[in-house]
Biotite code that builds the C-alpha atoms (Angstrom):
import biotite.structure as struc

atoms = struc.array([
    struc.Atom([-77.780, 17.728, 21.954], chain_id="A", res_id=1, res_name="MET", atom_name="CA", element="C"),
    struc.Atom([-74.919, 17.693, 24.408], chain_id="A", res_id=2, res_name="ASP", atom_name="CA", element="C"),
    struc.Atom([-71.729, 15.877, 23.494], chain_id="A", res_id=3, res_name="SER", atom_name="CA", element="C"),
    struc.Atom([-70.576, 14.839, 26.971], chain_id="A", res_id=4, res_name="ALA", atom_name="CA", element="C"),
    struc.Atom([-70.754, 11.284, 28.276], chain_id="A", res_id=5, res_name="ALA", atom_name="CA", element="C"),
    struc.Atom([-72.936, 9.999, 25.436], chain_id="A", res_id=6, res_name="LYS", atom_name="CA", element="C"),
    struc.Atom([-73.995, 6.362, 25.825], chain_id="A", res_id=7, res_name="ILE", atom_name="CA", element="C"),
    struc.Atom([-74.366, 3.955, 22.908], chain_id="A", res_id=8, res_name="ALA", atom_name="CA", element="C"),
    struc.Atom([-75.951, 0.517, 23.238], chain_id="A", res_id=9, res_name="VAL", atom_name="CA", element="C"),
    struc.Atom([-74.877, -2.201, 20.803], chain_id="A", res_id=10, res_name="VAL", atom_name="CA", element="C"),
    struc.Atom([-76.370, -5.693, 20.610], chain_id="A", res_id=11, res_name="THR", atom_name="CA", element="C"),
    struc.Atom([-74.302, -8.628, 19.409], chain_id="A", res_id=12, res_name="GLY", atom_name="CA", element="C"),
    struc.Atom([-71.334, -6.556, 20.583], chain_id="A", res_id=13, res_name="ALA", atom_name="CA", element="C"),
    struc.Atom([-68.957, -9.321, 21.569], chain_id="A", res_id=14, res_name="SER", atom_name="CA", element="C"),
    struc.Atom([-67.717, -10.487, 18.163], chain_id="A", res_id=15, res_name="HIS", atom_name="CA", element="C"),
    struc.Atom([-67.500, -9.728, 14.452], chain_id="A", res_id=16, res_name="GLY", atom_name="CA", element="C"),
    struc.Atom([-69.333, -6.688, 13.136], chain_id="A", res_id=17, res_name="ILE", atom_name="CA", element="C"),
    struc.Atom([-70.901, -5.921, 16.516], chain_id="A", res_id=18, res_name="GLY", atom_name="CA", element="C"),
    struc.Atom([-67.551, -5.775, 18.263], chain_id="A", res_id=19, res_name="ARG", atom_name="CA", element="C"),
    struc.Atom([-66.171, -3.439, 15.615], chain_id="A", res_id=20, res_name="GLU", atom_name="CA", element="C"),
    struc.Atom([-69.228, -1.208, 15.899], chain_id="A", res_id=21, res_name="ILE", atom_name="CA", element="C"),
    struc.Atom([-68.769, -1.015, 19.678], chain_id="A", res_id=22, res_name="ALA", atom_name="CA", element="C"),
    struc.Atom([-65.063, -0.188, 19.442], chain_id="A", res_id=23, res_name="LEU", atom_name="CA", element="C"),
    struc.Atom([-65.575, 2.343, 16.648], chain_id="A", res_id=24, res_name="THR", atom_name="CA", element="C"),
    struc.Atom([-68.310, 4.199, 18.531], chain_id="A", res_id=25, res_name="LEU", atom_name="CA", element="C"),
    struc.Atom([-66.063, 4.299, 21.586], chain_id="A", res_id=26, res_name="ALA", atom_name="CA", element="C"),
    struc.Atom([-63.330, 5.822, 19.419], chain_id="A", res_id=27, res_name="GLU", atom_name="CA", element="C"),
    struc.Atom([-65.830, 8.524, 18.418], chain_id="A", res_id=28, res_name="ARG", atom_name="CA", element="C"),
    struc.Atom([-66.452, 9.479, 22.050], chain_id="A", res_id=29, res_name="GLY", atom_name="CA", element="C"),
    struc.Atom([-69.316, 7.226, 23.104], chain_id="A", res_id=30, res_name="PHE", atom_name="CA", element="C"),
    struc.Atom([-69.456, 5.246, 26.308], chain_id="A", res_id=31, res_name="THR", atom_name="CA", element="C"),
    struc.Atom([-70.489, 1.883, 24.863], chain_id="A", res_id=32, res_name="VAL", atom_name="CA", element="C"),
    struc.Atom([-72.553, -0.706, 26.668], chain_id="A", res_id=33, res_name="ARG", atom_name="CA", element="C"),
    struc.Atom([-73.197, -3.893, 24.728], chain_id="A", res_id=34, res_name="GLY", atom_name="CA", element="C"),
    struc.Atom([-74.865, -7.240, 25.120], chain_id="A", res_id=35, res_name="ILE", atom_name="CA", element="C"),
    struc.Atom([-73.529, -10.549, 23.820], chain_id="A", res_id=36, res_name="GLY", atom_name="CA", element="C"),
    struc.Atom([-74.071, -14.263, 24.312], chain_id="A", res_id=37, res_name="LEU", atom_name="CA", element="C"),
    struc.Atom([-70.727, -15.862, 25.048], chain_id="A", res_id=38, res_name="TYR", atom_name="CA", element="C"),
    struc.Atom([-68.390, -15.160, 27.946], chain_id="A", res_id=39, res_name="ALA", atom_name="CA", element="C"),
    struc.Atom([-65.256, -16.008, 25.924], chain_id="A", res_id=40, res_name="ARG", atom_name="CA", element="C"),
    struc.Atom([-66.124, -13.481, 23.208], chain_id="A", res_id=41, res_name="ASP", atom_name="CA", element="C"),
    struc.Atom([-67.046, -10.887, 25.812], chain_id="A", res_id=42, res_name="ILE", atom_name="CA", element="C"),
    struc.Atom([-63.703, -11.322, 27.556], chain_id="A", res_id=43, res_name="ALA", atom_name="CA", element="C"),
    struc.Atom([-61.877, -10.885, 24.241], chain_id="A", res_id=44, res_name="ALA", atom_name="CA", element="C"),
    struc.Atom([-63.852, -7.710, 23.514], chain_id="A", res_id=45, res_name="THR", atom_name="CA", element="C"),
    struc.Atom([-63.042, -6.304, 26.951], chain_id="A", res_id=46, res_name="HIS", atom_name="CA", element="C"),
    struc.Atom([-59.361, -7.059, 26.459], chain_id="A", res_id=47, res_name="GLU", atom_name="CA", element="C"),
    struc.Atom([-59.236, -5.340, 23.084], chain_id="A", res_id=48, res_name="GLU", atom_name="CA", element="C"),
    struc.Atom([-61.034, -2.322, 24.503], chain_id="A", res_id=49, res_name="ALA", atom_name="CA", element="C"),
    struc.Atom([-58.603, -2.215, 27.424], chain_id="A", res_id=50, res_name="ARG", atom_name="CA", element="C"),
    struc.Atom([-55.594, -2.320, 25.112], chain_id="A", res_id=51, res_name="GLN", atom_name="CA", element="C"),
    struc.Atom([-57.038, 0.563, 23.092], chain_id="A", res_id=52, res_name="ARG", atom_name="CA", element="C"),
    struc.Atom([-58.138, 2.533, 26.195], chain_id="A", res_id=53, res_name="SER", atom_name="CA", element="C"),
    struc.Atom([-61.774, 2.518, 25.070], chain_id="A", res_id=54, res_name="LEU", atom_name="CA", element="C"),
    struc.Atom([-64.833, 2.561, 27.323], chain_id="A", res_id=55, res_name="ASP", atom_name="CA", element="C"),
    struc.Atom([-66.602, -0.590, 26.131], chain_id="A", res_id=56, res_name="VAL", atom_name="CA", element="C"),
    struc.Atom([-68.326, -3.053, 28.450], chain_id="A", res_id=57, res_name="GLU", atom_name="CA", element="C"),
    struc.Atom([-70.456, -5.997, 27.362], chain_id="A", res_id=58, res_name="VAL", atom_name="CA", element="C"),
    struc.Atom([-73.179, -7.700, 29.373], chain_id="A", res_id=59, res_name="PHE", atom_name="CA", element="C"),
    struc.Atom([-73.703, -11.453, 28.958], chain_id="A", res_id=60, res_name="GLU", atom_name="CA", element="C"),
    struc.Atom([-77.291, -12.010, 27.889], chain_id="A", res_id=61, res_name="GLY", atom_name="CA", element="C"),
    struc.Atom([-79.769, -13.125, 25.231], chain_id="A", res_id=62, res_name="ASP", atom_name="CA", element="C"),
    struc.Atom([-81.708, -10.337, 23.498], chain_id="A", res_id=63, res_name="VAL", atom_name="CA", element="C"),
    struc.Atom([-84.540, -12.730, 22.635], chain_id="A", res_id=64, res_name="SER", atom_name="CA", element="C"),
    struc.Atom([-85.481, -13.079, 26.333], chain_id="A", res_id=65, res_name="LYS", atom_name="CA", element="C"),
    struc.Atom([-87.339, -10.175, 27.914], chain_id="A", res_id=66, res_name="SER", atom_name="CA", element="C"),
    struc.Atom([-86.078, -11.022, 31.402], chain_id="A", res_id=67, res_name="SER", atom_name="CA", element="C"),
    struc.Atom([-82.446, -10.794, 30.269], chain_id="A", res_id=68, res_name="GLU", atom_name="CA", element="C"),
    struc.Atom([-83.058, -7.579, 28.351], chain_id="A", res_id=69, res_name="VAL", atom_name="CA", element="C"),
    struc.Atom([-84.595, -6.128, 31.530], chain_id="A", res_id=70, res_name="ALA", atom_name="CA", element="C"),
    struc.Atom([-81.437, -7.063, 33.450], chain_id="A", res_id=71, res_name="LYS", atom_name="CA", element="C"),
    struc.Atom([-79.379, -5.465, 30.698], chain_id="A", res_id=72, res_name="PHE", atom_name="CA", element="C"),
    struc.Atom([-81.431, -2.270, 30.987], chain_id="A", res_id=73, res_name="GLN", atom_name="CA", element="C"),
    struc.Atom([-80.801, -2.055, 34.742], chain_id="A", res_id=74, res_name="ARG", atom_name="CA", element="C"),
    struc.Atom([-77.096, -2.622, 34.092], chain_id="A", res_id=75, res_name="TRP", atom_name="CA", element="C"),
    struc.Atom([-76.984, 0.115, 31.460], chain_id="A", res_id=76, res_name="VAL", atom_name="CA", element="C"),
    struc.Atom([-78.754, 2.524, 33.806], chain_id="A", res_id=77, res_name="GLU", atom_name="CA", element="C"),
    struc.Atom([-75.778, 2.359, 36.157], chain_id="A", res_id=78, res_name="LYS", atom_name="CA", element="C"),
    struc.Atom([-73.723, 4.230, 33.551], chain_id="A", res_id=79, res_name="THR", atom_name="CA", element="C"),
    struc.Atom([-73.956, 8.004, 33.812], chain_id="A", res_id=80, res_name="ARG", atom_name="CA", element="C"),
    struc.Atom([-74.848, 10.004, 30.728], chain_id="A", res_id=81, res_name="GLY", atom_name="CA", element="C"),
    struc.Atom([-77.641, 10.344, 28.166], chain_id="A", res_id=82, res_name="PRO", atom_name="CA", element="C"),
    struc.Atom([-78.467, 7.403, 25.922], chain_id="A", res_id=83, res_name="LEU", atom_name="CA", element="C"),
    struc.Atom([-77.939, 8.758, 22.405], chain_id="A", res_id=84, res_name="ARG", atom_name="CA", element="C"),
    struc.Atom([-77.505, 5.669, 20.201], chain_id="A", res_id=85, res_name="ALA", atom_name="CA", element="C"),
    struc.Atom([-78.915, 2.151, 19.944], chain_id="A", res_id=86, res_name="ILE", atom_name="CA", element="C"),
    struc.Atom([-77.540, -0.271, 17.362], chain_id="A", res_id=87, res_name="CYS", atom_name="CA", element="C"),
    struc.Atom([-79.368, -3.559, 16.902], chain_id="A", res_id=88, res_name="ASN", atom_name="CA", element="C"),
    struc.Atom([-76.815, -5.924, 15.399], chain_id="A", res_id=89, res_name="ASN", atom_name="CA", element="C"),
    struc.Atom([-77.485, -9.280, 17.111], chain_id="A", res_id=90, res_name="ALA", atom_name="CA", element="C"),
    struc.Atom([-78.392, -11.918, 14.539], chain_id="A", res_id=91, res_name="ALA", atom_name="CA", element="C"),
    struc.Atom([-78.069, -15.547, 13.508], chain_id="A", res_id=92, res_name="ILE", atom_name="CA", element="C"),
    struc.Atom([-78.128, -16.912, 9.965], chain_id="A", res_id=93, res_name="ARG", atom_name="CA", element="C"),
    struc.Atom([-78.976, -20.586, 9.498], chain_id="A", res_id=94, res_name="PRO", atom_name="CA", element="C"),
    struc.Atom([-79.273, -21.678, 5.893], chain_id="A", res_id=95, res_name="VAL", atom_name="CA", element="C"),
    struc.Atom([-82.325, -23.315, 4.389], chain_id="A", res_id=96, res_name="GLY", atom_name="CA", element="C"),
    struc.Atom([-85.330, -23.059, 2.112], chain_id="A", res_id=97, res_name="THR", atom_name="CA", element="C"),
    struc.Atom([-88.982, -23.132, 3.192], chain_id="A", res_id=98, res_name="VAL", atom_name="CA", element="C"),
    struc.Atom([-88.824, -26.919, 2.826], chain_id="A", res_id=99, res_name="LEU", atom_name="CA", element="C"),
    struc.Atom([-85.573, -27.470, 4.726], chain_id="A", res_id=100, res_name="THR", atom_name="CA", element="C"),
    struc.Atom([-85.837, -24.848, 7.488], chain_id="A", res_id=101, res_name="THR", atom_name="CA", element="C"),
    struc.Atom([-87.141, -26.355, 10.706], chain_id="A", res_id=102, res_name="SER", atom_name="CA", element="C"),
    struc.Atom([-89.828, -24.618, 12.727], chain_id="A", res_id=103, res_name="GLU", atom_name="CA", element="C"),
    struc.Atom([-87.352, -24.369, 15.592], chain_id="A", res_id=104, res_name="GLU", atom_name="CA", element="C"),
    struc.Atom([-84.788, -22.576, 13.389], chain_id="A", res_id=105, res_name="ASP", atom_name="CA", element="C"),
    struc.Atom([-87.438, -20.250, 11.972], chain_id="A", res_id=106, res_name="TRP", atom_name="CA", element="C"),
    struc.Atom([-88.610, -19.256, 15.454], chain_id="A", res_id=107, res_name="ASP", atom_name="CA", element="C"),
    struc.Atom([-85.061, -18.776, 16.736], chain_id="A", res_id=108, res_name="ARG", atom_name="CA", element="C"),
    struc.Atom([-84.093, -16.553, 13.794], chain_id="A", res_id=109, res_name="VAL", atom_name="CA", element="C"),
    struc.Atom([-87.072, -14.275, 14.351], chain_id="A", res_id=110, res_name="PHE", atom_name="CA", element="C"),
    struc.Atom([-86.622, -14.349, 18.124], chain_id="A", res_id=111, res_name="ALA", atom_name="CA", element="C"),
    struc.Atom([-83.094, -12.984, 17.873], chain_id="A", res_id=112, res_name="ILE", atom_name="CA", element="C"),
    struc.Atom([-83.098, -10.953, 14.665], chain_id="A", res_id=113, res_name="ASN", atom_name="CA", element="C"),
    struc.Atom([-86.503, -9.271, 15.056], chain_id="A", res_id=114, res_name="VAL", atom_name="CA", element="C"),
    struc.Atom([-87.936, -9.818, 18.527], chain_id="A", res_id=115, res_name="LYS", atom_name="CA", element="C"),
    struc.Atom([-84.524, -9.049, 20.033], chain_id="A", res_id=116, res_name="GLY", atom_name="CA", element="C"),
    struc.Atom([-84.501, -5.622, 18.388], chain_id="A", res_id=117, res_name="ALA", atom_name="CA", element="C"),
    struc.Atom([-88.086, -5.036, 19.517], chain_id="A", res_id=118, res_name="TYR", atom_name="CA", element="C"),
    struc.Atom([-87.309, -5.967, 23.133], chain_id="A", res_id=119, res_name="LEU", atom_name="CA", element="C"),
    struc.Atom([-84.190, -3.811, 23.297], chain_id="A", res_id=120, res_name="VAL", atom_name="CA", element="C"),
    struc.Atom([-86.014, -0.816, 21.825], chain_id="A", res_id=121, res_name="LEU", atom_name="CA", element="C"),
    struc.Atom([-89.124, -1.252, 23.940], chain_id="A", res_id=122, res_name="ARG", atom_name="CA", element="C"),
    struc.Atom([-86.942, -1.376, 27.049], chain_id="A", res_id=123, res_name="THR", atom_name="CA", element="C"),
    struc.Atom([-84.339, 1.304, 26.283], chain_id="A", res_id=124, res_name="LEU", atom_name="CA", element="C"),
    struc.Atom([-86.020, 3.746, 23.904], chain_id="A", res_id=125, res_name="LEU", atom_name="CA", element="C"),
    struc.Atom([-87.856, 5.580, 26.735], chain_id="A", res_id=126, res_name="PRO", atom_name="CA", element="C"),
    struc.Atom([-84.487, 6.572, 28.202], chain_id="A", res_id=127, res_name="ALA", atom_name="CA", element="C"),
    struc.Atom([-83.387, 7.982, 24.845], chain_id="A", res_id=128, res_name="MET", atom_name="CA", element="C"),
    struc.Atom([-86.617, 9.924, 24.478], chain_id="A", res_id=129, res_name="ILE", atom_name="CA", element="C"),
    struc.Atom([-86.307, 11.195, 28.031], chain_id="A", res_id=130, res_name="GLY", atom_name="CA", element="C"),
    struc.Atom([-82.779, 12.405, 27.314], chain_id="A", res_id=131, res_name="ALA", atom_name="CA", element="C"),
    struc.Atom([-83.969, 14.494, 24.381], chain_id="A", res_id=132, res_name="GLY", atom_name="CA", element="C"),
    struc.Atom([-83.610, 12.084, 21.473], chain_id="A", res_id=133, res_name="GLY", atom_name="CA", element="C"),
    struc.Atom([-80.940, 10.180, 19.605], chain_id="A", res_id=134, res_name="GLY", atom_name="CA", element="C"),
    struc.Atom([-80.370, 7.687, 16.830], chain_id="A", res_id=135, res_name="ALA", atom_name="CA", element="C"),
    struc.Atom([-81.307, 4.076, 16.205], chain_id="A", res_id=136, res_name="ILE", atom_name="CA", element="C"),
    struc.Atom([-79.373, 2.025, 13.660], chain_id="A", res_id=137, res_name="VAL", atom_name="CA", element="C"),
    struc.Atom([-80.579, -1.460, 12.795], chain_id="A", res_id=138, res_name="ASN", atom_name="CA", element="C"),
    struc.Atom([-78.282, -3.850, 10.942], chain_id="A", res_id=139, res_name="ILE", atom_name="CA", element="C"),
    struc.Atom([-80.222, -5.716, 8.259], chain_id="A", res_id=140, res_name="ALA", atom_name="CA", element="C"),
    struc.Atom([-78.604, -7.286, 5.192], chain_id="A", res_id=141, res_name="SER", atom_name="CA", element="C"),
    struc.Atom([-78.662, -7.083, 1.414], chain_id="A", res_id=142, res_name="CYS", atom_name="CA", element="C"),
    struc.Atom([-80.170, -10.573, 1.748], chain_id="A", res_id=143, res_name="SER", atom_name="CA", element="C"),
    struc.Atom([-83.343, -8.825, 2.919], chain_id="A", res_id=144, res_name="ALA", atom_name="CA", element="C"),
    struc.Atom([-84.094, -8.419, -0.779], chain_id="A", res_id=145, res_name="MET", atom_name="CA", element="C"),
    struc.Atom([-84.116, -12.202, -1.132], chain_id="A", res_id=146, res_name="GLY", atom_name="CA", element="C"),
    struc.Atom([-81.282, -14.698, -1.308], chain_id="A", res_id=147, res_name="ALA", atom_name="CA", element="C"),
    struc.Atom([-81.028, -18.381, -2.145], chain_id="A", res_id=148, res_name="ALA", atom_name="CA", element="C"),
    struc.Atom([-81.140, -20.827, 0.763], chain_id="A", res_id=149, res_name="ASN", atom_name="CA", element="C"),
    struc.Atom([-81.616, -18.074, 3.376], chain_id="A", res_id=150, res_name="LEU", atom_name="CA", element="C"),
    struc.Atom([-85.388, -17.852, 3.634], chain_id="A", res_id=151, res_name="VAL", atom_name="CA", element="C"),
    struc.Atom([-85.668, -17.316, 7.404], chain_id="A", res_id=152, res_name="ALA", atom_name="CA", element="C"),
    struc.Atom([-82.721, -14.937, 7.607], chain_id="A", res_id=153, res_name="TYR", atom_name="CA", element="C"),
    struc.Atom([-83.847, -12.922, 4.580], chain_id="A", res_id=154, res_name="SER", atom_name="CA", element="C"),
    struc.Atom([-87.403, -12.666, 5.873], chain_id="A", res_id=155, res_name="ALA", atom_name="CA", element="C"),
    struc.Atom([-86.201, -11.522, 9.300], chain_id="A", res_id=156, res_name="SER", atom_name="CA", element="C"),
    struc.Atom([-83.945, -8.846, 7.843], chain_id="A", res_id=157, res_name="LYS", atom_name="CA", element="C"),
    struc.Atom([-86.756, -7.600, 5.622], chain_id="A", res_id=158, res_name="SER", atom_name="CA", element="C"),
    struc.Atom([-88.892, -7.281, 8.743], chain_id="A", res_id=159, res_name="ALA", atom_name="CA", element="C"),
    struc.Atom([-86.140, -5.196, 10.330], chain_id="A", res_id=160, res_name="LEU", atom_name="CA", element="C"),
    struc.Atom([-86.299, -2.747, 7.422], chain_id="A", res_id=161, res_name="ILE", atom_name="CA", element="C"),
    struc.Atom([-90.053, -2.322, 7.927], chain_id="A", res_id=162, res_name="ALA", atom_name="CA", element="C"),
    struc.Atom([-89.534, -1.887, 11.675], chain_id="A", res_id=163, res_name="MET", atom_name="CA", element="C"),
    struc.Atom([-86.994, 0.859, 11.013], chain_id="A", res_id=164, res_name="THR", atom_name="CA", element="C"),
    struc.Atom([-89.377, 2.779, 8.775], chain_id="A", res_id=165, res_name="ARG", atom_name="CA", element="C"),
    struc.Atom([-92.049, 2.561, 11.477], chain_id="A", res_id=166, res_name="CYS", atom_name="CA", element="C"),
    struc.Atom([-89.615, 3.788, 14.123], chain_id="A", res_id=167, res_name="LEU", atom_name="CA", element="C"),
    struc.Atom([-88.621, 6.774, 11.997], chain_id="A", res_id=168, res_name="ALA", atom_name="CA", element="C"),
    struc.Atom([-92.250, 7.801, 11.594], chain_id="A", res_id=169, res_name="GLU", atom_name="CA", element="C"),
    struc.Atom([-93.509, 6.936, 15.073], chain_id="A", res_id=170, res_name="ASP", atom_name="CA", element="C"),
    struc.Atom([-90.766, 8.763, 16.963], chain_id="A", res_id=171, res_name="HIS", atom_name="CA", element="C"),
    struc.Atom([-89.834, 11.749, 14.831], chain_id="A", res_id=172, res_name="LYS", atom_name="CA", element="C"),
    struc.Atom([-91.584, 14.067, 17.293], chain_id="A", res_id=173, res_name="GLN", atom_name="CA", element="C"),
    struc.Atom([-89.347, 12.593, 20.013], chain_id="A", res_id=174, res_name="ASP", atom_name="CA", element="C"),
    struc.Atom([-86.252, 13.703, 18.064], chain_id="A", res_id=175, res_name="ARG", atom_name="CA", element="C"),
    struc.Atom([-85.366, 10.054, 17.519], chain_id="A", res_id=176, res_name="VAL", atom_name="CA", element="C"),
    struc.Atom([-83.964, 9.095, 14.138], chain_id="A", res_id=177, res_name="ARG", atom_name="CA", element="C"),
    struc.Atom([-83.995, 5.529, 12.815], chain_id="A", res_id=178, res_name="ALA", atom_name="CA", element="C"),
    struc.Atom([-81.998, 4.140, 9.915], chain_id="A", res_id=179, res_name="ASN", atom_name="CA", element="C"),
    struc.Atom([-81.051, 0.688, 8.688], chain_id="A", res_id=180, res_name="VAL", atom_name="CA", element="C"),
    struc.Atom([-77.823, -0.579, 7.142], chain_id="A", res_id=181, res_name="ILE", atom_name="CA", element="C"),
    struc.Atom([-77.848, -3.355, 4.547], chain_id="A", res_id=182, res_name="LEU", atom_name="CA", element="C"),
    struc.Atom([-74.352, -4.847, 4.431], chain_id="A", res_id=183, res_name="PRO", atom_name="CA", element="C"),
    struc.Atom([-73.262, -6.935, 1.496], chain_id="A", res_id=184, res_name="GLY", atom_name="CA", element="C"),
    struc.Atom([-70.710, -9.727, 1.979], chain_id="A", res_id=185, res_name="PRO", atom_name="CA", element="C"),
    struc.Atom([-68.502, -8.777, 4.932], chain_id="A", res_id=186, res_name="ILE", atom_name="CA", element="C"),
    struc.Atom([-65.417, -10.663, 6.079], chain_id="A", res_id=187, res_name="ARG", atom_name="CA", element="C"),
    struc.Atom([-66.857, -11.829, 9.400], chain_id="A", res_id=188, res_name="SER", atom_name="CA", element="C"),
    struc.Atom([-68.218, -14.913, 11.117], chain_id="A", res_id=189, res_name="GLY", atom_name="CA", element="C"),
    struc.Atom([-71.261, -15.146, 8.865], chain_id="A", res_id=190, res_name="MET", atom_name="CA", element="C"),
    struc.Atom([-69.156, -15.497, 5.711], chain_id="A", res_id=191, res_name="THR", atom_name="CA", element="C"),
    struc.Atom([-66.849, -18.216, 7.041], chain_id="A", res_id=192, res_name="GLU", atom_name="CA", element="C"),
    struc.Atom([-69.013, -21.003, 5.652], chain_id="A", res_id=193, res_name="GLY", atom_name="CA", element="C"),
    struc.Atom([-69.444, -19.569, 2.161], chain_id="A", res_id=194, res_name="LEU", atom_name="CA", element="C"),
    struc.Atom([-67.870, -21.450, -0.763], chain_id="A", res_id=195, res_name="PRO", atom_name="CA", element="C"),
    struc.Atom([-64.359, -20.245, -1.547], chain_id="A", res_id=196, res_name="ASN", atom_name="CA", element="C"),
    struc.Atom([-65.248, -19.462, -5.170], chain_id="A", res_id=197, res_name="GLU", atom_name="CA", element="C"),
    struc.Atom([-67.972, -17.076, -3.949], chain_id="A", res_id=198, res_name="LEU", atom_name="CA", element="C"),
    struc.Atom([-65.561, -15.352, -1.559], chain_id="A", res_id=199, res_name="LEU", atom_name="CA", element="C"),
    struc.Atom([-63.059, -14.936, -4.410], chain_id="A", res_id=200, res_name="VAL", atom_name="CA", element="C"),
    struc.Atom([-65.798, -13.460, -6.606], chain_id="A", res_id=201, res_name="TRP", atom_name="CA", element="C"),
    struc.Atom([-66.725, -11.034, -3.831], chain_id="A", res_id=202, res_name="CYS", atom_name="CA", element="C"),
    struc.Atom([-63.125, -9.932, -3.450], chain_id="A", res_id=203, res_name="GLU", atom_name="CA", element="C"),
    struc.Atom([-62.741, -9.393, -7.196], chain_id="A", res_id=204, res_name="GLN", atom_name="CA", element="C"),
    struc.Atom([-66.019, -7.503, -7.566], chain_id="A", res_id=205, res_name="ASN", atom_name="CA", element="C"),
    struc.Atom([-66.111, -5.431, -4.403], chain_id="A", res_id=206, res_name="GLY", atom_name="CA", element="C"),
    struc.Atom([-66.378, -1.684, -4.868], chain_id="A", res_id=207, res_name="VAL", atom_name="CA", element="C"),
    struc.Atom([-62.791, -1.337, -3.590], chain_id="A", res_id=208, res_name="GLN", atom_name="CA", element="C"),
    struc.Atom([-61.583, -4.613, -5.090], chain_id="A", res_id=209, res_name="GLY", atom_name="CA", element="C"),
    struc.Atom([-61.852, -6.405, -1.769], chain_id="A", res_id=210, res_name="ARG", atom_name="CA", element="C"),
    struc.Atom([-64.357, -7.990, 0.604], chain_id="A", res_id=211, res_name="MET", atom_name="CA", element="C"),
    struc.Atom([-66.178, -5.690, 2.954], chain_id="A", res_id=212, res_name="GLY", atom_name="CA", element="C"),
    struc.Atom([-64.732, -5.482, 6.457], chain_id="A", res_id=213, res_name="GLN", atom_name="CA", element="C"),
    struc.Atom([-66.542, -5.047, 9.794], chain_id="A", res_id=214, res_name="PRO", atom_name="CA", element="C"),
    struc.Atom([-64.993, -1.585, 10.013], chain_id="A", res_id=215, res_name="ARG", atom_name="CA", element="C"),
    struc.Atom([-66.863, -0.569, 6.856], chain_id="A", res_id=216, res_name="ASP", atom_name="CA", element="C"),
    struc.Atom([-70.177, -1.238, 8.591], chain_id="A", res_id=217, res_name="VAL", atom_name="CA", element="C"),
    struc.Atom([-68.970, 0.341, 11.831], chain_id="A", res_id=218, res_name="ALA", atom_name="CA", element="C"),
    struc.Atom([-68.012, 3.554, 10.019], chain_id="A", res_id=219, res_name="ASN", atom_name="CA", element="C"),
    struc.Atom([-71.494, 3.733, 8.503], chain_id="A", res_id=220, res_name="ALA", atom_name="CA", element="C"),
    struc.Atom([-73.059, 3.298, 11.949], chain_id="A", res_id=221, res_name="VAL", atom_name="CA", element="C"),
    struc.Atom([-70.775, 6.009, 13.342], chain_id="A", res_id=222, res_name="ALA", atom_name="CA", element="C"),
    struc.Atom([-71.962, 8.408, 10.650], chain_id="A", res_id=223, res_name="PHE", atom_name="CA", element="C"),
    struc.Atom([-75.651, 7.663, 11.178], chain_id="A", res_id=224, res_name="LEU", atom_name="CA", element="C"),
    struc.Atom([-75.451, 8.314, 14.938], chain_id="A", res_id=225, res_name="VAL", atom_name="CA", element="C"),
    struc.Atom([-73.320, 11.449, 14.514], chain_id="A", res_id=226, res_name="SER", atom_name="CA", element="C"),
    struc.Atom([-74.258, 15.114, 14.468], chain_id="A", res_id=227, res_name="GLU", atom_name="CA", element="C"),
    struc.Atom([-73.528, 15.077, 10.722], chain_id="A", res_id=228, res_name="GLU", atom_name="CA", element="C"),
    struc.Atom([-76.628, 12.918, 10.191], chain_id="A", res_id=229, res_name="ALA", atom_name="CA", element="C"),
    struc.Atom([-79.131, 14.809, 12.342], chain_id="A", res_id=230, res_name="THR", atom_name="CA", element="C"),
    struc.Atom([-81.638, 15.072, 9.469], chain_id="A", res_id=231, res_name="THR", atom_name="CA", element="C"),
    struc.Atom([-81.144, 11.541, 8.149], chain_id="A", res_id=232, res_name="VAL", atom_name="CA", element="C"),
    struc.Atom([-83.963, 9.193, 9.156], chain_id="A", res_id=233, res_name="SER", atom_name="CA", element="C"),
    struc.Atom([-85.985, 6.402, 7.594], chain_id="A", res_id=234, res_name="GLY", atom_name="CA", element="C"),
    struc.Atom([-83.061, 5.636, 5.294], chain_id="A", res_id=235, res_name="THR", atom_name="CA", element="C"),
    struc.Atom([-81.626, 2.342, 4.042], chain_id="A", res_id=236, res_name="GLU", atom_name="CA", element="C"),
    struc.Atom([-77.864, 2.521, 3.602], chain_id="A", res_id=237, res_name="LEU", atom_name="CA", element="C"),
    struc.Atom([-76.137, -0.204, 1.572], chain_id="A", res_id=238, res_name="ARG", atom_name="CA", element="C"),
    struc.Atom([-72.547, -1.039, 2.473], chain_id="A", res_id=239, res_name="VAL", atom_name="CA", element="C"),
    struc.Atom([-70.604, -3.223, 0.033], chain_id="A", res_id=240, res_name="ASN", atom_name="CA", element="C"),
    struc.Atom([-73.781, -3.996, -1.863], chain_id="A", res_id=241, res_name="TYR", atom_name="CA", element="C"),
    struc.Atom([-74.033, -6.168, -5.000], chain_id="A", res_id=242, res_name="TRP", atom_name="CA", element="C"),
    struc.Atom([-77.409, -6.199, -6.769], chain_id="A", res_id=243, res_name="PRO", atom_name="CA", element="C"),
    struc.Atom([-76.053, -8.845, -9.156], chain_id="A", res_id=244, res_name="ALA", atom_name="CA", element="C"),
    struc.Atom([-75.849, -11.265, -6.229], chain_id="A", res_id=245, res_name="LEU", atom_name="CA", element="C"),
    struc.Atom([-78.823, -10.333, -4.128], chain_id="A", res_id=246, res_name="PHE", atom_name="CA", element="C"),
    struc.Atom([-81.363, -8.586, -6.308], chain_id="A", res_id=247, res_name="GLY", atom_name="CA", element="C"),
])
């Protein structure tokens, strides 16, 4: 595969882990085109990219809506270069059990976390195949193995693992690789509401004696889309993972 003007698409790219993934891929030579929900976060991402002289642009849109994903696709197509990487990171994480999770919350979680990935891939994967192949990285969670009070989120992330395995098998002849990352507790927006005693425990028991950082996940994504991982597909990669917490 050529190394010039490679394009990477990142969903949920305007804040937290998604923003760090976008910036890190740009550091590694990708032209990054992302999609995010909120104009304020998008503006902040653009400003950070500008300060670091990185080619990152984020489109304002909702990955759970096919019409907005179609607009995003047309916007991405204006960028010259082969599409080599797609990272599905967009997600929400309401808390709740089967008894306390509303039908509306359940549907919204699956619309963003699972359907969003499906819509982005259905719309953009043909361009990757047409360009000769590339890499898909889906961001799941260690909670996919089951976690207390996160039934909708855990179920959606488990579905993303199954989707990744299907992608790896269905598109291997297209020279498309698909892998999934399962982050453990990461110091980002999704951990802000966790009890302080749990955050302290995570810091004390992390593999490096600290909480995971968005950059840890971004570095894993960068590896999986790189030439160094050209034979890695259908793999689940745990980053900052604690079986004692999540099974």
